[in-house]
N, C-alpha and C positions, 0 to 999 in steps of 0.2 A: 504494500500499499504505499503510495507516495503522499507524503504529508510534510508540510513545513509551517512553522509558526508565521503569523501574519506580519511580524516585524522584520522578517529576513528577506533578502533578495530572492530566494527560491520560492517565496509564496506565489510569485507570478508564474512560476514554471510548474503548473499543475498537470495532472494526469490527462485531463481532456485537451489542453493546448499541445501537450507533447504528442499525443496520439493523432490529433488533427494535423499537426505539422508532418508527422511521419507519413500519414496517408496522402497528404498533398505531394510529398516528395516521390513516394512510390508511384502515384498516379501520373505525375508529370514525366517521370523517367520513362514511362511507357515501355518497359521491358529492357531499357538500357542500363548498364551497370553504373554505379556511383563512382564517377571517375575522380581523379586527384591530380594535383600538379606534379610535374617532374616525371623522369623516366622510371620504368619498373626495372629493378635489379634482379627480381626473382625470375629466373629463366624457365621455370616450369610452364607448360602450356596453360594458358588461361582461357576459360570459357568466357562467353559474353552474353549478358542478359540475366534474367531473374528466374529462379526455380521455386516452384510452389513448395511451401513447408506444411502449413496447416491452416486452421481457421481460428478466428477470434470473434467475440461479440461486436456487432455494429454499434458505434457510438456516434453521437452528434459531431458533425464535421467530416465523417468518412464520405468518400466518394461512392454514391449508389452503384456505379458501374463495377465496383469491386465486390459487390454482394454475390455469393454463390447461392443461387436460388434453390438448387436441388438440395444442397446440404442444409439450407435454411428451412426448407420444407420438412426434412427429416427431424430436425431439432425443434421445429415449431418456434423459431426465433431467428431474426436476421443475423447471418454470419458473413464476414468478409474474409477474403483469402489473405494469407501472409506469405511473403516470398523471401527467399535468401538470394542475395547477390552472388552469382556464380564465381566472382572474383573476390569472394569474402576474404578479408584480411584483418590485420590488427590496426586499430586507430589509437594513436597516442595524442591525447589532448593536453597541451601545455599551456598553463595559466601563469602569467607573470604576476607575482605578488611583491615586486619592488615598490619602494615608498612612492614613486611617482604615480602609480596606479590609483592612489588614494588622494592625490593633490587636488583633483577637480571633482566636485560633487557629482555622483552618479556613474563615474567611470568603472569603479570596482564592482558595484552592484550589477551593471550590465555585463561586465566580463564574466562574473560568476554565473549569471543566467545563461550566457552563450555557452559556457563550459558544460553546464548541466544539459542543455539542449543537444549539444554535439555528442555528448556521451550516450544519449538515448537513441537518436535517429538511426545511426549506423547499425545499432543492435538489431533494429527491426528488419534489416536486410541480411542478417546473419554475420555481421562483422563483430569482433570482439573490441571492446574499448578499455582504455586505461587513462585515468586523470592524474596529472603530475603538476605540482606547484614548484616554481623556481623563483629565485631572486638572483643573488650572486653565486648561489649554489643550488643543488637539488634539495628542496625543503621537505617535501612530502609526496607520496604517491599512493594510489589505490592498487588493489589487485586487478588483474585483467580478466574479462569475462563478457558474456553476452546474455546472462540471465538476469532476472529482476533482482535477485539477491546481490549480484555484482553492481547493478545500477544503484540500488539503495545504499550500498557501501560507498559508492562514488558520491552520492548526494550528501551523505553524512560528512565526508571529507570536505566538500565545498561549503556546507553549512557552517562548519566551525573555522573555515579559513579566513584569514584577515591579511590585508596588505600590511607590509612592514611600516612602522611609524617613522623610522629613519634608516638610512644605510641600505645596502642590499641592491647593488647595481643589477641591470637586467642581463643575465647571461643564459639564454636558452640553450646554449651549447653544453650547459651543465647536465642536461638530460640525455646526452649521448649514450650513457651506459644502459638507458632503457630502450634505446632505438635499435631495431633489428632490420637487417636487410629485407626488403618487401613490405615493411610496415608503412603506415601512413602517419604523418605528423601534422597536426593542426595547431598552430601557435595563436594564442590570444594575448596581445600586448599593446602598449601604447607606442612602442617603437622608438621610445626616447633614449637614444644612445648616440654618442658622437659619430659613430661609423654607420648609424641608421640600421644596425643589426645585420648588415649585408654579409659580413664575413661568417657570422653565426649561422645565417640561413644557408650559406653555401656549405658549411660543414654538415648541417642536419640534412640538407637535400642529398648530399653525397652518401650519407649513412643510411637513408631511409629510401623506401620505394616511391614516395611522394610527399610533398610538403605544400602546406597552404597556410595563409595568415589572415587574421581578421585583426585590424588595428582599431583600438578603442581609444579615443582622445576627447577630452573636454575642451571648453574654450579657455583662451588665455585670460588671466585675471586682469581686472581693471586697476590701473595704478593712478594714484592722485597724490602728488607731493613726494617728498623724500621717503623712501622705504629701503629696508634692509632685506635683500633677497638672499635666501638661504637654500643651497642645493641640498634637498633632504636626502639625497643618495650618497654624497661625499662629505657633506658638512661645511662646505666652503661658503663664505659670505661675500656679498657685494652690495655696496650702497648705491642705489639707483634714484634718479629723479623721475617720478611717475608723471610723464608728460607725453605728448603725441609723438615726439621723436623716439622716446624709449619704447613705446608700444609698437611703433613702426619697425623698430630694430628687432623686437621679439617676434613679430609676425614674419618678418623676413627670415629669421633664423628657423622658425617652425616650418615655413614653406620650403626652404632649402632642404631641411632634414626629411620632410615628407616626399620631396621630389627625389632625393637620393634613395629612399626606400622604394618608391615606385619604379625607378629605373633599375635598381638591383633586383627587384622581383621579376621585372620584365626579362631581364638578361638571364636570370636563373630559371625562368618559366615557372614561377611560384604564383599561383593565383592569389590575389590580394583583394580583400574587401575592407571597407571602412564603416565604422559605426560611431555614434556619439550619444551621450546621455539624452534620454527622451525617445530614442528609437525602441520599438518593440523587438525583443530578442528573437521572436519566431519569424518576423518578417526579415530581419537581418540574415538569419540562417537560411530561410527559403531562397533568398536572393543569392546568398553565397554558394549554397550547394548546387544550385541550378545555373550558376554563372550569369546572374542578371545584375547590372549596376544599380547602385543606390539611387533612388528617385531624387530629384532636385528638392531643395528646400521649399516647404510649402505643401508637400503631399503627405503631411502627417496623418491626414484623416483617411488614408487609403487602407482598407481592410485587408486581412490576410487573404480572404477569398478573392479580392480584386487583384492582389499580387499574384495569385495563382492564375487568374484569368489573363493578366498581362504576360505571364511566362508562356502560356499556351500559344499566344498570338505569334 
């Protein structure tokens, strides 16, 4: 049973939204496997498509086209088919818990929600998932699995996780010991590192069968008058005059860093999505898993069903 307290980020990641998202993904894949970024190092022949596993109860949000009417008639209740991706593999969900992930309101909460959703959806296609937390080191990780028991253990890890209050640079490469050839790595981070994380991405991509990234960032803070800026990851301080020029400098630095990450991901063939506080976690994942770009600002009232309709077009 999936349950989270109302005050936690995972309260929004309930069973109905999880299963509805998984149903949308399976429906929109239309028999195609769930692909990932980067080349496959596993040289074993890989099938393509979805293989039927069993049935489960129909719930609100499921695609009616997935109902097995014969099985439903026998059981006298609507049942939908469950499938396994014939290229089933292991998914490693890496969540950045460095101090910068909690510097802007809402970033950490959204990142935790994305990790919980990403741990669930691949399981519905037969993949195994593992959730790991990192900062300047590998901080914690769950057991790997595809069962409800495994998922509940991953949720418990995420429910108690917190971003570091200070220190802890972002080093996703610290998770290399958990990465196996042929596995898929999905990184959730703000990408705030001087090298834009590109060297770390290259190492992870080389070690795994595929790599993807979702960058979660909040807005830059408003500055008014003299302020002391403290780097919460390395402790360094700098006195700044909060004015238009200072903000322009900060925006320029952020833009250059994001551009370096974008170019690095393009060169490494790493699919990159971006999200910000206020985005619905399930819409972010639907767009990312099906490779559709983020809508422009002002489309916040678009429902998940409309996102699905857009993806079909």
